[in-house]
N, C-alpha and C positions, 0 to 999 in steps of 0.2 A: 418777567420773574411772576413763578406760581402765588398764588394767596396762601398757599400752604405755608411761605417762608415769611410770611408776618407774623408778629405777636404784637403782646399790647402791653406796655409799662405803663404801671400807676402810682402820681407821684402825690404826695401831700406834706404838708408842713404845717405847723401853724402860723399863726399874725405876728407873734414877737419872733421867731424864727424869719421871716420874712419880712419886717417894720421897715426894712432899709428899701423896699422896691415898693414902684411907684403903684401898681396894682391894687396893692395892703391899704392905700391911702384913698382908693376906691371906695371902700366900708365907711366913710368918714362921712359919703351919700350915700350911699347905694347898702341895701340889705344885703343882696347877693349879686354878683354879674356873671352871667353864664354864656359861654362861648358855644356858638349853635352851632355855625358852617363857615369855612374859609372860602371866600370869593375867590382872592389870589392876590398877588404882591403888588405892593405898589411901594415909590422911590424912597416912603415913608415907615415903611414897616407890612403889615399883611392886613389886609381887607378883609373883615370879617361883619359878620350879623352876630350878634347877643344879646342877652334878654337882661333887663336891669329891674331891680325890684326898690322900690320907695317906700318913706312915706310921703315926702315934698315932690311935686313932679318937676320944683323949679331946679333941682339936682341934674335936670339934662341941660342945663345952660349954662354950668358950669365948666371953665377947661378944666379938662385931667392930664395927669404927667403921665396916663396911662393910655390915653388913646386920643386919636381927634374924631371928633362927632363930623360924620357925614352929613346924615341925612335921620329921621324918626319914620321908621315904617308903620308902625302902631302902637297906638298908646291909651291904657287904660288911669284906671285911677292911680293905683299902684305897682304897672309894670309897664314898660316898653321893649317894643325889637326896633333895634339899631342898626344902622350899616354905621360902620367903623374903619378906620384906620387903626391898630396896633402898635403902638412904638415903644413898648416897654423893654428891657435888656431881656428879657425870656423870651420874648416874643421875636429880637433881632436874633436871639443867639439858636432858637430852635428855626427858625428861617433859615438859616445857614447849613443847614442839617440835613443834604437830600435823605429822601427815601424815609420820612418821620412823618407824622402828620399830628395836629394836635385833634381829636375826637372827641365828642360826649361821652360822659360828663366830662367836662371844666368847669371849674365856677370858683371865685371869689365868693367868700364868705365871713362876717367877724371873726371866726373860729380861726380862720387861715384860707389854704388853696386846696384844690383838688386836682389834678391835670392829668389825662388818658391819652398815653400817644403811641400809634399805632406807628408800624415801622418793621422793618427787619431786624436783625439782630443785632450788626452790626453798626446800624442807623441809631437804632436805642443805647449802645455803647457808648458813641457820641454823644448821644444827648444825655445821656446819664454826668456824664465828663463835665457838657458845658451847663448843666444845671449844679451840680458841687462847686463850679468856680465861681458861680452866681449867689449860690443859698451856702455853701459850704456842705457838709455831711448832717448836718441837722435834718432829716425828712425820710419819710415812710416812705418805703420801697416796696411795689408787689410786681413782678414780673409772671409772666404766664400768657398760652394762645388764647384768652377770653379775657373782655373787659368786664364791670357790671353788666353789660347789657351788648348781644351783636350790635355794631353799627351799621352793617349790611343788614339785620332787618330793619332795624329803625328808618332805615334810607328808605324803607319801602312805605312809610306814613305818610297821612299830608302832617302838614306842618303842623295847625292843632292840635293833631293825634299825638303827638312826637311831644309839645311842650306837656300836656297832661300827664303822657305816660312818665317824661322827665320829670312832673313834681310828684308826684306817687311814688315814683324810687327814691326821690330825695328825702321825702316823707316820712318811707320805711311800709308803704301801702302793701309791698308785698314781702317782708320780713314776717318770719314766723315767732313770737308770736304779729301780730299788726302794730303798726307804730302809729296810723292815722285810719280815718275812717274816710268816706268818699266827701261828708261834705267838710272834712277837713282840706282835703284838697282845691274843693270846689272855693271853699274862703280865700283860702292864699292865692285863688289866681282869680278871684272875684267873676266866679260866674255858677251857674245853676249847677246844683246835685247831680240833677239828670243829665247834666250836658258832660259831665264827667265821665257817670255813669255809661253814656255812651260811646265818648271817645275810647275811655279803656275794653270795653267790649269788643271794639273795632280792631282796636289796636292788635288786643291779645289775637283774635282770632287773625288777623294776615300773618303776625310772627308763627303761630303756630301752624298754618298752613304754609307757609315759606319753611320752615324748619322739618316738616313731613315731607315738601316735597324737594328736599335739599338733596343733588346728584355727589 
């Protein structure tokens, strides 16, 4: 299977539309839950690394219907990287579809959920049907050859650069006009503005180099 045959599908729905899903219930404890990467399959679901943002770190100790916590990899005052087994119905449904994968940006926040799925045309059709069976048809759908950014380029980046770039995209740093400043990004990640600037410059240079040398 050549990479040219793969496509992207982005699906978004509101908290009201997904109110019956255990994933939406996460927003009672977290400000955001973001899928970063899949580690493999588990008997109960999908092993993955997620980033969670919270006001109270005690939220990490609570049992959740959408996932089982394996371990906390890194933790700050307002966020943590966690290894989990995702057990919600959306995860189980997508795990059953061959040749389709969740990729960033995929996250849950108080307003709803955004999922980015990469796969073959046939697999994305199956994934869409599975989604309709669980959520219904009240969701927005975007199909195309590209997502908000190209995962091949993003996967070239070190983890911390990816986290800063993800946050910059989420907050609208690359929108025109800009939706945030580097200081805003630094504040949301609890790091220094100089660190944000350094990570963004390095990430941009890596992506530009990959793009200009792609064959």
